[in-house]
C-alpha positions as CSV (number, residue, x, y, z in Angstrom):
1,M,19.9,-28.0,-27.3
2,R,17.0,-25.6,-27.9
3,T,17.9,-22.0,-28.2
4,P,15.1,-19.5,-27.7
5,P,14.9,-16.3,-29.7
6,G,17.3,-13.6,-28.5
7,S,19.6,-16.1,-26.8
8,I,23.1,-17.5,-27.3
9,A,24.0,-21.1,-26.7
10,F,27.4,-21.5,-25.0
11,P,29.8,-24.2,-26.2
12,A,29.7,-27.5,-24.4
13,G,31.8,-27.5,-21.2
14,M,31.6,-23.7,-20.8
15,T,30.2,-22.7,-17.4
16,A,27.6,-20.0,-17.8
17,C,26.2,-18.3,-14.6
18,V,22.9,-16.6,-15.3
19,H,22.4,-13.8,-12.9
20,A,19.5,-11.5,-12.3
21,V,21.1,-9.0,-14.6
22,A,21.8,-12.0,-16.9
23,L,24.0,-11.2,-19.9
24,T,23.8,-7.5,-20.7
25,M,25.3,-5.3,-23.3
26,I,28.7,-4.1,-22.0
27,I,29.1,-0.4,-22.7
28,S,32.6,0.5,-23.5
29,S,32.3,4.2,-23.2
30,C,33.2,6.0,-20.0
31,S,30.2,8.4,-20.3
32,S,26.5,7.6,-19.9
33,D,25.8,10.3,-22.4
34,K,28.0,8.7,-25.0
35,Q,27.1,5.1,-24.9
36,S,28.5,2.9,-27.6
37,A,26.2,1.4,-30.1
38,S,28.3,-1.8,-30.3
39,K,26.3,-5.0,-30.9
40,S,29.0,-7.3,-29.3
41,Y,28.0,-9.1,-26.1
42,A,30.0,-10.6,-23.2
43,P,29.2,-11.8,-19.7
44,P,29.0,-8.9,-17.2
45,M,31.2,-8.7,-14.2
46,Q,30.4,-11.0,-11.3
47,L,27.6,-9.6,-9.1
48,D,27.3,-12.7,-6.9
49,M,23.7,-13.2,-7.8
50,P,21.8,-16.5,-7.8
51,A,20.9,-18.3,-11.0
52,M,17.7,-17.9,-12.9
53,P,14.8,-19.6,-11.2
54,E,14.8,-23.4,-11.8
55,E,11.6,-23.4,-13.7
56,A,13.0,-21.0,-16.3
57,E,16.4,-22.7,-16.4
58,A,14.8,-26.1,-17.0
59,S,12.6,-24.7,-19.8
60,F,15.6,-23.3,-21.7
61,D,18.0,-26.2,-21.1
62,S,21.6,-24.9,-21.2
63,A,20.9,-21.9,-23.4
64,V,21.6,-18.5,-21.9
65,A,19.5,-15.5,-23.0
66,Y,20.0,-11.8,-22.7
67,A,17.8,-10.1,-20.0
68,P,17.5,-6.5,-19.0
69,G,19.5,-5.4,-16.0
70,V,22.1,-2.9,-15.1
71,V,25.4,-2.3,-16.8
72,A,28.4,-0.4,-15.6
73,V,29.1,3.2,-16.7
74,P,31.8,4.1,-17.2
75,L,33.8,0.8,-16.8
76,P,33.2,-2.2,-14.5
77,S,36.5,-1.6,-12.8
78,N,35.4,1.9,-12.0
79,A,31.8,1.4,-11.0
80,I,29.9,1.2,-7.8
81,V,28.0,-2.1,-7.6
82,I,25.1,-2.6,-5.2
83,D,24.9,-6.3,-4.4
84,Q,21.9,-8.5,-3.4
85,N,22.1,-7.3,0.2
86,G,22.2,-3.6,-0.8
87,V,25.9,-3.4,0.0
88,Q,28.3,-1.4,-2.2
89,I,31.0,-3.6,-3.7
90,Y,33.9,-1.4,-4.7
91,G,36.4,-1.8,-7.5
92,K,40.2,-1.6,-7.2
93,Q,40.3,2.2,-7.1
94,P,37.4,3.4,-4.9
95,E,38.5,7.0,-5.1
96,Q,37.8,7.0,-8.8
97,Q,34.2,5.7,-8.5
98,T,31.8,8.2,-9.9
99,T,28.7,6.3,-10.9
100,V,26.3,3.5,-10.1
101,Y,25.0,0.7,-12.2
102,R,22.6,1.8,-14.9
103,Y,19.7,0.0,-16.5
104,Q,20.1,-1.5,-20.0
105,P,16.9,-2.6,-21.9
106,S,16.7,-6.2,-23.0
107,L,16.4,-7.7,-26.5
108,R,13.9,-10.6,-26.4
109,D,13.9,-12.2,-23.0
110,P,12.8,-15.6,-21.7
111,V,10.6,-14.8,-18.7
112,A,9.8,-17.1,-15.9
113,I,6.1,-16.9,-15.2
114,P,4.9,-18.7,-12.1
115,K,2.5,-21.5,-13.0
116,E,1.0,-22.0,-9.5
117,D,-0.8,-19.4,-7.4
118,R,1.7,-18.0,-5.0
119,E,-0.1,-14.9,-3.7
120,R,0.6,-14.0,-0.1
121,Y,-1.7,-12.4,2.4
122,D,-1.4,-11.7,6.0
123,G,-4.9,-11.3,7.3
124,E,-5.9,-11.0,10.9
125,P,-8.9,-12.8,12.5
126,V,-12.1,-10.8,12.8
127,S,-11.8,-8.6,16.0
128,D,-13.3,-9.9,19.2
129,V,-16.3,-8.4,21.0
130,K,-15.3,-6.4,24.1
131,L,-17.3,-5.9,27.3
132,A,-17.3,-2.2,28.1
133,R,-17.3,-2.9,31.8
134,L,-14.0,-4.7,31.5
135,E,-12.3,-3.1,28.5
136,P,-13.9,0.3,27.9
137,V,-11.1,1.7,25.8
138,S,-10.4,1.0,22.1
139,T,-7.3,2.4,20.5
140,F,-6.1,2.1,16.9
141,S,-4.0,3.8,14.2
142,V,-5.8,5.4,11.2
143,D,-5.5,3.8,7.8
144,V,-5.8,5.5,4.4
145,D,-4.8,2.5,2.3
146,T,-7.3,1.3,-0.3
147,G,-5.5,-1.7,-1.9
148,S,-7.7,-4.4,-0.4
149,Y,-10.7,-3.0,-2.2
150,S,-9.2,-2.9,-5.7
151,N,-7.6,-6.3,-5.2
152,T,-10.9,-7.7,-4.1
153,R,-12.5,-6.2,-7.3
154,R,-9.8,-8.0,-9.3
155,F,-10.9,-11.4,-7.8
156,L,-14.6,-10.8,-8.3
157,T,-14.3,-9.6,-11.9
158,A,-12.4,-12.8,-12.6
159,G,-15.3,-14.8,-11.3
160,R,-14.1,-15.9,-7.9
161,L,-14.2,-14.7,-4.3
162,P,-11.0,-13.3,-2.7
163,P,-9.3,-15.2,0.0
164,E,-10.6,-14.1,3.4
165,A,-7.1,-13.0,4.4
166,A,-7.0,-10.6,1.5
167,V,-10.0,-8.5,2.7
168,R,-9.5,-5.6,5.2
169,T,-12.8,-4.0,5.8
170,E,-11.4,-0.6,6.7
171,E,-9.7,-0.3,3.3
172,M,-12.9,-1.3,1.6
173,V,-14.8,1.5,3.4
174,N,-12.0,4.1,3.0
175,Y,-11.9,3.5,-0.7
176,F,-14.9,5.8,-1.0
177,R,-15.5,9.5,-0.1
178,Y,-18.3,10.6,2.2
179,D,-20.1,13.8,3.1
180,Y,-17.9,14.8,6.1
181,P,-17.6,18.5,6.9
182,K,-14.5,20.4,5.8
183,P,-12.1,21.5,8.5
184,A,-12.8,25.0,9.8
185,S,-9.2,26.1,9.3
186,R,-5.7,24.6,8.8
187,D,-4.9,25.2,12.4
188,V,-6.6,21.8,13.0
189,P,-5.8,19.8,9.8
190,F,-9.0,17.7,9.8
191,S,-12.6,17.7,11.0
192,V,-14.0,14.9,13.3
193,S,-17.6,13.9,13.2
194,S,-19.8,11.1,14.5
195,E,-23.2,9.5,13.7
196,V,-25.4,6.7,15.1
197,A,-27.7,4.4,13.2
198,R,-29.6,1.1,13.8
199,S,-27.8,-2.0,12.6
200,P,-29.4,-3.5,9.5
201,W,-28.4,-7.1,10.5
202,N,-29.0,-7.0,14.2
203,D,-31.9,-5.1,15.8
204,Q,-30.3,-5.2,19.2
205,S,-27.2,-3.3,18.1
206,R,-26.3,0.2,16.9
207,L,-23.6,1.4,14.5
208,L,-21.4,4.3,15.5
209,R,-19.5,6.0,12.6
210,I,-16.5,8.1,13.2
211,G,-15.5,10.3,10.2
212,I,-12.3,12.3,9.7
213,R,-11.7,14.6,6.7
214,G,-8.4,16.3,6.0
215,Y,-8.2,19.8,4.5
216,D,-7.9,20.1,0.7
217,L,-4.7,21.4,-0.8
218,D,-4.8,23.4,-4.1
219,H,-2.2,22.1,-6.5
220,K,-1.0,25.7,-7.1
221,T,0.0,26.1,-3.5
222,R,1.3,22.7,-2.7
223,P,5.0,22.3,-1.8
224,A,7.6,21.1,-4.4
225,A,8.0,17.3,-4.7
226,N,11.1,15.2,-4.9
227,L,9.9,11.8,-6.1
228,V,11.8,8.6,-6.8
229,F,10.0,6.1,-8.9
230,L,11.3,2.7,-7.8
231,L,10.3,0.1,-10.4
232,D,10.5,-3.6,-10.4
233,V,11.7,-4.8,-13.9
234,S,12.3,-8.4,-13.0
235,G,11.0,-11.3,-15.1
236,S,7.9,-11.7,-12.9
237,M,6.8,-8.2,-14.1
238,H,6.5,-9.1,-17.7
239,A,2.8,-9.7,-17.8
240,G,0.5,-7.1,-19.3
241,D,-1.1,-6.2,-15.9
242,K,2.3,-5.5,-14.4
243,L,5.2,-3.5,-16.0
244,P,3.1,-2.2,-18.9
245,L,0.4,-1.0,-16.5
246,V,3.2,0.5,-14.2
247,K,4.3,2.6,-17.2
248,T,0.7,3.8,-17.8
249,A,0.1,4.6,-14.1
250,L,3.3,6.6,-13.6
251,G,2.9,8.3,-16.9
252,M,-0.4,9.7,-15.5
253,L,1.4,11.0,-12.4
254,A,4.1,12.6,-14.6
255,N,1.3,14.6,-16.3
256,K,0.3,16.2,-13.0
257,L,3.8,17.4,-12.0
258,T,5.0,21.0,-12.2
259,A,8.3,22.7,-13.0
260,R,9.0,22.7,-9.3
261,D,8.8,19.0,-9.0
262,K,11.7,16.5,-9.7
263,V,11.4,12.8,-10.6
264,S,14.2,10.2,-10.6
265,I,13.7,6.6,-11.7
266,V,15.5,3.7,-10.1
267,V,15.0,0.1,-11.3
268,Y,15.9,-3.3,-9.9
269,A,16.1,-6.8,-11.2
270,G,19.1,-8.7,-10.0
271,A,20.7,-5.5,-8.9
272,A,19.6,-1.8,-8.6
273,G,20.3,0.8,-11.2
274,L,19.6,4.5,-11.9
275,V,17.6,5.1,-15.1
276,L,16.8,8.8,-14.8
277,E,18.5,11.6,-12.9
278,P,16.1,14.1,-11.3
279,T,14.2,16.0,-13.9
280,S,11.1,18.1,-14.3
281,S,10.6,17.1,-17.9
282,T,7.5,15.1,-18.5
283,R,8.8,14.1,-21.9
284,D,12.0,12.7,-20.3
285,I,10.1,10.8,-17.6
286,K,7.8,9.1,-20.1
287,A,10.7,8.3,-22.5
288,A,12.6,6.6,-19.6
289,L,9.5,4.6,-18.7
290,A,9.0,3.6,-22.3
291,R,12.5,2.1,-22.5
292,L,11.9,-0.3,-19.6
293,D,11.6,-4.0,-20.1
294,A,11.2,-7.0,-17.8
295,G,13.6,-9.9,-17.1
296,G,15.7,-11.5,-14.4
297,S,15.2,-12.1,-10.7
298,T,14.2,-9.5,-8.0
299,A,16.7,-7.8,-5.7
300,G,14.1,-5.5,-4.0
301,G,16.3,-4.7,-1.0
302,A,19.0,-3.2,-3.1
303,G,16.5,-1.2,-5.1
304,I,14.9,0.2,-1.9
305,Q,18.4,1.3,-0.6
306,L,19.3,3.0,-3.8
307,A,15.9,4.7,-4.0
308,Y,16.2,6.2,-0.5
309,K,19.8,7.2,-1.3
310,T,18.7,9.0,-4.4
311,A,15.9,10.7,-2.5
312,R,18.3,11.9,0.2
313,D,20.8,13.2,-2.3
314,H,18.1,15.5,-3.8
315,F,16.1,16.2,-0.6
316,V,13.8,19.2,-0.8
317,K,13.6,20.9,2.6
318,G,9.9,21.8,3.4
319,G,8.8,19.8,0.4
320,V,7.5,16.3,-0.4
321,N,10.2,13.6,-0.4
322,R,8.7,10.3,-1.4
323,V,9.7,6.9,-2.9
324,I,7.0,5.3,-5.0
325,L,7.6,1.6,-5.3
326,A,5.8,-0.3,-8.1
327,T,6.1,-4.1,-7.9
328,D,4.3,-7.4,-7.5
329,G,6.3,-7.7,-4.2
330,D,7.9,-11.0,-5.3
331,F,11.4,-10.3,-3.9
332,N,13.6,-13.3,-4.4
333,V,17.2,-12.0,-4.3
334,G,19.1,-10.5,-1.4
335,I,16.9,-9.2,1.3
336,T,13.8,-11.3,0.8
337,S,12.5,-11.6,4.4
338,Q,9.5,-9.4,5.1
339,D,10.9,-8.6,8.6
340,D,14.3,-7.6,7.2
341,L,12.7,-5.3,4.6
342,I,10.7,-3.7,7.4
343,K,13.8,-3.0,9.4
344,L,15.5,-1.5,6.3
345,I,12.6,0.9,5.7
346,E,12.4,1.8,9.4
347,K,16.0,2.9,9.3
348,N,15.2,5.2,6.3
349,R,11.9,6.8,7.4
350,E,13.6,8.9,10.0
351,S,15.2,11.0,7.2
352,G,11.8,12.5,6.3
353,I,11.3,10.4,3.2
354,T,8.0,8.6,2.9
355,L,7.1,5.4,1.0
356,T,4.1,4.7,-1.2
357,T,3.7,1.2,-2.5
358,L,1.7,0.4,-5.7
359,G,0.9,-3.3,-6.2
360,F,0.4,-4.9,-9.6
361,G,-0.4,-8.3,-11.0
362,Q,-1.5,-11.7,-9.9
363,K,-0.4,-15.3,-9.3
364,N,2.7,-14.3,-7.4
365,Y,1.4,-11.1,-5.8
366,N,2.8,-10.5,-2.3
367,E,0.2,-8.2,-0.7
368,A,1.4,-8.9,2.8
369,M,4.7,-7.2,2.1
370,M,3.3,-4.3,0.1
371,E,0.8,-3.3,2.8
372,Q,3.2,-3.6,5.7
373,I,6.2,-1.8,4.3
374,A,4.0,1.1,3.2
375,D,2.7,1.3,6.8
376,V,6.3,1.2,8.2
377,G,7.4,3.8,5.6
378,N,4.8,6.4,6.7
379,G,3.1,6.2,3.4
380,N,0.1,4.5,1.8
381,Y,-0.6,1.3,-0.2
382,A,-2.8,1.0,-3.3
383,Y,-3.4,-1.9,-5.7
384,I,-3.6,-1.0,-9.4
385,D,-5.7,-3.6,-11.3
386,N,-6.5,-1.5,-14.3
387,A,-6.0,1.8,-16.0
388,M,-9.1,3.3,-14.4
389,E,-7.6,2.6,-10.9
390,A,-4.3,4.1,-12.0
391,R,-6.1,7.3,-13.0
392,K,-8.0,7.4,-9.7
393,V,-4.9,6.9,-7.5
394,L,-2.2,8.8,-9.4
395,D,-4.3,11.5,-11.2
396,E,-7.6,12.3,-9.4
397,E,-6.2,11.6,-5.9
398,M,-2.6,12.6,-6.6
399,T,-2.5,15.3,-3.9
400,S,-3.8,13.0,-1.2
401,T,-1.4,10.3,-2.3
402,L,1.7,12.5,-2.0
403,F,1.2,15.4,0.4
404,T,1.0,14.6,4.1
405,I,-0.9,17.0,6.4
406,A,-0.7,15.0,9.7
407,K,1.3,12.1,10.8
408,D,1.1,9.4,13.6
409,V,-2.7,9.8,13.8
410,K,-4.3,7.7,16.5
411,I,-7.9,7.3,17.6
412,Q,-9.1,6.3,21.0
413,I,-12.7,5.7,22.1
414,E,-13.7,5.2,25.7
415,F,-17.2,3.7,26.0
416,N,-19.4,4.5,29.0
417,P,-20.3,1.1,30.6
418,A,-23.4,2.7,32.0
419,V,-24.7,3.2,28.5
420,I,-22.9,0.6,26.3
421,S,-22.5,-3.0,27.4
422,Q,-20.6,-4.5,24.5
423,Y,-18.8,-3.3,21.4
424,R,-16.6,-4.3,18.5
425,L,-14.6,-2.3,16.0
426,I,-15.3,-3.3,12.4
427,G,-11.9,-3.8,10.7
428,Y,-8.6,-2.2,11.7
429,E,-7.4,-5.5,13.2
430,N,-3.8,-4.9,12.0
431,R,-3.9,-1.3,13.2
432,A,-4.8,-2.0,16.8
433,L,-2.7,-0.3,19.5
434,R,-2.4,-0.8,23.2
435,E,-4.1,1.8,25.4
436,E,-0.8,3.1,26.6
437,D,0.4,3.6,23.0
438,F,-2.0,6.5,22.5
439,D,-0.1,9.0,24.6
440,N,3.3,7.7,23.6
441,D,4.7,9.9,20.9
442,R,7.4,7.4,20.0
443,I,4.8,4.9,18.8
444,D,4.4,5.1,15.0
445,A,0.9,5.4,13.5
446,G,-0.8,6.2,10.2
447,D,-0.5,9.5,8.2
448,I,-3.2,11.5,6.5
449,G,-2.7,13.3,3.2
450,A,-4.4,16.4,1.9
451,G,-8.1,15.7,1.3
452,H,-7.9,12.2,2.7
453,Q,-10.8,10.7,4.6
454,V,-10.8,8.1,7.3
455,T,-13.9,6.2,8.4
456,A,-14.3,3.9,11.4
457,L,-17.4,1.9,12.4
458,Y,-18.2,0.4,15.8
459,E,-21.1,-1.9,16.4
460,V,-22.3,-1.4,19.9
461,I,-24.9,-3.0,22.2
462,P,-26.7,-0.5,24.4
463,V,-27.3,-1.5,28.0
464,G,-30.5,-3.5,28.3
465,K,-30.2,-5.0,24.8
466,T,-29.2,-8.6,24.1
467,G,-25.5,-8.7,23.2
468,W,-23.2,-11.3,21.6
469,I,-21.9,-12.3,25.1
470,G,-24.4,-13.7,27.5
471,D,-24.8,-12.5,31.1
472,R,-22.3,-13.8,33.7
473,R,-23.2,-14.9,37.1
474,Y,-21.4,-11.9,38.8
475,S,-21.7,-9.4,35.9
476,K,-24.0,-7.2,37.9
477,T,-21.4,-6.6,40.6
478,K,-20.5,-2.9,40.4
479,A,-16.8,-2.2,40.0
480,G,-17.3,1.6,40.4
481,A,-19.9,4.3,40.0
482,A,-21.2,4.9,36.5
483,V,-20.4,8.2,34.8
484,K,-22.7,10.6,33.0
485,G,-25.4,8.7,31.4
486,E,-25.9,11.2,28.6
487,E,-22.5,10.3,27.2
488,M,-22.2,7.2,25.1
489,A,-18.4,7.5,24.6
490,Y,-15.5,9.9,24.8
491,L,-13.5,10.3,21.5
492,K,-9.8,11.3,21.5
493,L,-7.6,11.8,18.5
494,R,-3.8,12.5,18.5
495,Y,-1.7,13.7,15.6
496,K,1.6,15.4,14.8
497,S,2.2,18.1,12.2
498,P,4.2,16.7,9.2
499,D,7.5,18.1,10.6
500,G,6.6,17.8,14.3
501,D,7.7,15.5,17.1
502,K,5.1,16.3,19.7
503,S,1.5,15.3,19.3
504,K,-1.6,17.4,19.6
505,L,-4.9,16.3,21.1
506,I,-8.5,16.6,19.9
507,A,-11.2,15.4,22.3
508,Q,-15.0,15.4,22.2
509,T,-17.9,13.5,23.8
510,I,-20.5,11.4,21.8
511,S,-24.0,11.8,23.0
512,S,-26.2,8.8,23.9
513,A,-29.4,10.7,23.1
514,S,-29.9,9.0,19.7
515,L,-29.3,5.4,20.8
516,D,-33.0,4.6,21.4
517,S,-34.4,6.5,18.5
518,A,-31.6,5.7,16.0
519,P,-33.0,5.3,12.5
520,Q,-32.0,2.8,9.9
521,P,-28.9,4.1,8.0
522,K,-29.8,6.2,5.0
523,G,-28.0,8.0,2.2
524,D,-24.3,8.4,2.7
525,L,-24.2,6.5,5.9
526,A,-26.1,3.6,4.4
527,F,-23.6,3.3,1.7
528,A,-20.7,3.2,4.2
529,V,-22.5,0.5,6.2
530,A,-23.1,-1.5,3.0
531,V,-19.4,-1.4,2.2
532,A,-18.5,-2.5,5.7
533,A,-21.0,-5.3,5.6
534,F,-19.7,-6.4,2.2
535,G,-16.1,-6.6,3.6
536,Q,-17.2,-8.4,6.7
537,K,-19.2,-10.9,4.8
538,L,-16.3,-11.6,2.5
539,R,-14.2,-12.2,5.6
540,G,-16.7,-14.8,6.9
541,D,-17.9,-12.6,9.9
542,S,-20.4,-14.8,11.7
543,K,-21.9,-11.7,13.5
544,L,-23.6,-10.7,10.3
545,A,-25.9,-13.7,10.8
546,D,-27.7,-14.5,7.5
547,Y,-27.3,-11.0,6.0
548,S,-26.8,-11.6,2.3
549,F,-24.9,-9.9,-0.6
550,D,-28.3,-9.1,-2.1
551,Q,-29.3,-7.2,1.1
552,V,-25.9,-5.4,1.0
553,A,-26.8,-4.3,-2.6
554,R,-30.2,-3.0,-1.5
555,L,-28.7,-1.2,1.4
556,A,-26.2,0.6,-1.0
557,G,-29.2,1.7,-3.0
558,S,-28.9,3.3,-6.4
559,P,-25.9,5.6,-5.9
560,S,-24.6,8.1,-8.4
561,G,-21.0,8.2,-9.5
562,Y,-18.9,5.6,-11.3
563,W,-17.1,4.1,-8.3
564,R,-20.2,3.6,-6.1
565,Q,-22.2,2.2,-9.1
566,E,-19.3,-0.2,-9.7
567,F,-19.5,-1.3,-6.0
568,V,-23.2,-2.3,-6.4
569,K,-22.2,-4.5,-9.4
570,L,-19.5,-6.1,-7.4
571,T,-22.0,-7.1,-4.7
572,Q,-24.1,-8.7,-7.4
573,L,-21.1,-10.7,-8.6
574,A,-20.4,-11.8,-5.0
575,A,-24.1,-12.8,-4.7
576,G,-23.5,-15.6,-7.2
577,H,-21.2,-17.2,-4.7
578,D,-23.5,-16.6,-1.7
579,D,-24.5,-19.7,0.2
580,S,-26.4,-17.9,3.0
């Protein structure tokens, strides 16, 4: 029998059950502050966890290795155990239970690294064209996520195109900031603007850009934050672009916190444990992060439950209460169903605690879960592919990431069929709402943080131009009198204040005056259109005709700033795969 480093071979005939917490150091002390330094090892108490993944088990024969997990403090008979389903399993004397499982770093752990590509995406088909005469109203929830862009960058820099299902054009566009006007006052938390240009890939169509900009919040006046870092320390997080990058990213966030802010750290592998009680000490936060190691399977549901409980126990009224989940999304123990996880988070969001998801890694990355649970958790989703992205999300954009200024934000556009014959919304397929959802305050929608921007692009066909859908035999039959010809569309936006239950309405008309004389997009608008075209081309959008990645690069121009310059380089990488 082969025995890998850091492992113990059990005698023949002895049954050894390897759980997600595997074999951990049993701490004999009854105080977490006075842990024994004993080097003796023994199997932990039964947690009813499944065995190590078959591929790992096979590679190590019958050897059993130590892996990081959670150990009982004070004693197993006196501890609260959270099992694979997030349910507390009590000892013989529940009244004496005073603590939860705590994380114990590993020695040298065998780690099961998936050999095949098991990444999961849940992309929607490119949105259909609508006839304004039949379906004049378009309704959707705002989206401030950016993860699709940085994940796409990861594929391109590795020399391959991303799967079409991995690309969400709205997240590509919203990755960048644009020259939108600041809100006039905080009475209305954001400005709303619109602009029209000629389409670069279709001379019959026009592009309508809707831009929203939230007010900026000075870090000196922002409310106090109660943050719970929920970190995946399972074996799949062992790679350098996973747990080590998580530590770097959250260390950057710790540097931006003030004495008024509190951070707790919860980890999960086969079970969930509390690593760090709430603290304002940057040194303690970074020290706790440094001690983390990866090993075992992934009980994400139990971790989410413990994180929300920790956030509730230290809730800051009038402040920011948020769970920040950092994982590859590869939940394989307990609650593993995406639908079940969504239900779990829906139950917890009503408590006023939001959820940010930060995705890491490759090969087994479950982006479908990461994006959807952030949406349900009234938070945002970002993918961290390198230290620069970590700095952007958790340092430069920290205020936007954490501090909500408006929730349940919905947009509705009603097109005037006397002016617009056909239209399509570019992106936002998984944010589409029914028309009746717009006025229903019980329907959940996206949130906007301080300084956040949201951009939406419609491609429209003016009346008299040739559209994607040909004329119908009875299409000229009038269903009703046309309304004011000087209005192209009517824009409505609904939102709630962060602590409100009743929505407020913003409404404005969009003039049709510029449709005939609309110029080619220039400057800031040209860059936004270039990013949208980039995303749609990666998605295989046939309505771009033969518009190429090289043309996308030329449309983007020679922008200033690191991130925009990087975008142009990505279009050049994509051009190497362009068959158009």
